Structure formats: structure tokens, C-alpha cells
C-alpha positions as CSV (number, residue, x, y, z in Angstrom):
1,X,5.3,10.1,20.2
2,X,8.9,11.0,19.8
3,X,11.0,10.4,16.7
4,X,10.1,8.2,13.8
5,X,12.7,5.6,14.9
6,X,11.4,5.6,18.4
7,X,7.8,5.2,17.3
8,X,8.5,2.5,14.8
9,X,10.7,0.6,17.2
10,X,8.1,0.7,19.9
11,X,4.8,0.3,18.0
12,X,5.7,-1.2,14.6
13,X,8.2,-3.8,15.7
14,X,10.8,-1.9,13.7
15,X,13.9,-3.7,12.8
16,X,16.5,-3.9,10.0
17,X,15.0,-5.9,7.1
18,X,16.6,-8.5,4.9
19,X,18.0,-6.0,2.5
20,X,19.3,-3.5,5.1
21,X,16.1,-1.3,4.9
22,X,14.1,-0.4,8.0
23,X,11.1,-2.8,8.2
24,X,8.1,-1.3,10.0
25,X,5.5,-3.7,8.7
26,X,4.8,-5.3,12.1
27,X,3.0,-4.3,15.2
28,X,4.0,-4.2,18.9
29,X,2.8,-2.8,22.2
30,X,-0.7,-2.2,20.7
31,X,-2.5,-1.9,24.0
32,X,-0.2,0.9,25.0
33,X,-0.7,2.6,21.6
34,X,-4.4,2.2,21.9
35,X,-4.4,3.8,25.3
36,X,-2.3,6.8,24.0
37,X,-4.6,7.3,21.0
38,X,-7.8,7.1,23.0
39,X,-6.7,10.4,24.7
40,X,-6.4,12.3,21.4
41,X,-8.7,10.6,18.9
42,X,-12.4,10.3,18.5
43,X,-13.7,7.5,16.3
44,X,-17.2,7.6,14.9
45,X,-18.9,5.4,12.3
46,X,-20.2,7.1,9.3
47,X,-23.6,5.5,9.7
48,X,-23.9,7.1,13.2
49,X,-22.8,10.5,12.2
50,X,-24.0,11.1,8.6
51,X,-27.4,9.5,8.6
52,X,-28.5,11.3,5.5
53,X,-26.1,9.6,3.2
54,X,-27.3,6.7,1.1
55,X,-25.6,3.3,1.5
56,X,-22.5,2.6,-0.6
57,X,-23.0,1.6,-4.1
58,X,-20.4,-0.5,-5.9
59,X,-20.1,-0.9,-9.6
60,X,-17.7,-2.5,-12.0
61,X,-16.2,-0.5,-14.9
62,X,-14.7,-2.5,-17.7
63,X,-11.8,-0.7,-19.2
64,X,-10.5,-1.7,-22.6
65,X,-6.8,-2.5,-22.7
66,X,-4.7,-2.6,-25.9
67,X,-2.4,-5.5,-26.8
68,X,0.8,-3.6,-25.7
69,X,-0.7,-3.0,-22.2
70,X,-2.0,-6.6,-22.0
71,X,1.6,-7.9,-22.6
72,X,3.0,-5.5,-20.1
73,X,0.4,-6.5,-17.4
74,X,1.1,-10.2,-18.1
75,X,4.8,-9.6,-17.7
76,X,4.3,-7.7,-14.4
77,X,2.0,-10.4,-13.1
78,X,4.6,-13.0,-13.8
79,X,7.3,-11.0,-12.1
80,X,5.1,-10.5,-9.0
81,X,4.3,-14.3,-8.8
82,X,8.0,-15.1,-9.1
83,X,8.9,-12.5,-6.3
84,X,6.1,-13.9,-4.1
85,X,7.4,-17.5,-4.6
86,X,11.0,-16.4,-3.9
87,X,9.9,-14.6,-0.7
88,X,7.9,-17.6,0.5
89,X,10.6,-20.2,-0.4
90,X,8.3,-22.0,-2.9
């Protein structure tokens, strides 16, 4: 696939981001990438390969949080909301 820069330019819509960093969060030329990967990858579903496994079980675990951590989490949540609003121009 060549270098990181070549790959990200070609398949990740790589470009210089707003802050001068290299933004590789996009996607491009996906049909070509799919064709290349089909030659070297085999994709199987777990249900087709491991028939003996039981189905997934999901459960919730309640974790107690102390006052200090609650304040810290609230502060981080507020900062994330502000950053999201700033990025979306709201």
C-alpha cells in the first residue's frame, strides 16, 4: 500500500486539518480499496465459524463514583459540550 502518506491521501481523503495536523478521518476510493483487500483478506462471521459459542450477553455494572470524581466528570462533560458547539458553529 506504499507509505502512510500515500495510503491516507488515496484512501482516507487525507489533507491538512484546521490546526495544521494531518486529517485522515475521511474516506476515498473505497471501491479500489475493497478490491485490493479482497485479494488478501478473508472475512467470516463469528456465527458461521464458531457455532459452539453462546450468544452475546450484555450486562450493566454500576460503579460507585466519589464526589471528587463526579465533579471532574461534570467539568469534562461541560468542556466536551463547549468544544462540540464550537466545532459545529452553534
